[in-house]
N, C-alpha and C positions, 0 to 999 in steps of 0.2 A: 155556839150550839153544839159543836163536836164534843166539848168537855161535858156538857149536860147529857148528851146522848150516851157517852161512855160511862158516866157516873150512874145513870139509870140502869143501863144494861148490866154493869158490874154488880150493882146492889141487888138486882133481881126484883126491884119494885115494879108494880104494875103501872101501866100507862097513865092511870088516873092521878099519879103523883108527879106528873110531868112539870107542873107549875112550881111545885116545891123544889124539885131538882134544879130547875133553871134558876130560881131565886138563890139557892145555895151556891150554884156555880158562879153566878154574878158576884155574890158576896166574897167568894174565895178569890176571884180575879181581881176585885177591887182592893183586896188586902195584900196582894202580892207585889213584888218589885216590878217596876216598869222601865224598859229601856228609854222611853221618852222622858222619864223623870230622873235620868242618870242613875238608875238602879235603886232609887228610893221607892218606898211605898207611898201611895197618895196622901196618907195622914202626915207623913214626914214632910212632904212637899208643902202641904197646906199650912202646917204649924211651924215649919222651918226648924223642927227639932228632930233628933234621932232617937 
């Protein structure tokens, strides 16, 4: 939630766009590397490709 809050505040979007900001934040988190996946992104772990 902190990422979404920061993104909304930095962008200057009104509160009515909160859902879109959270969706975008989750999208970005899911496409980034994860320490629990040995630094791979979820797609690499799922397909076993780099």
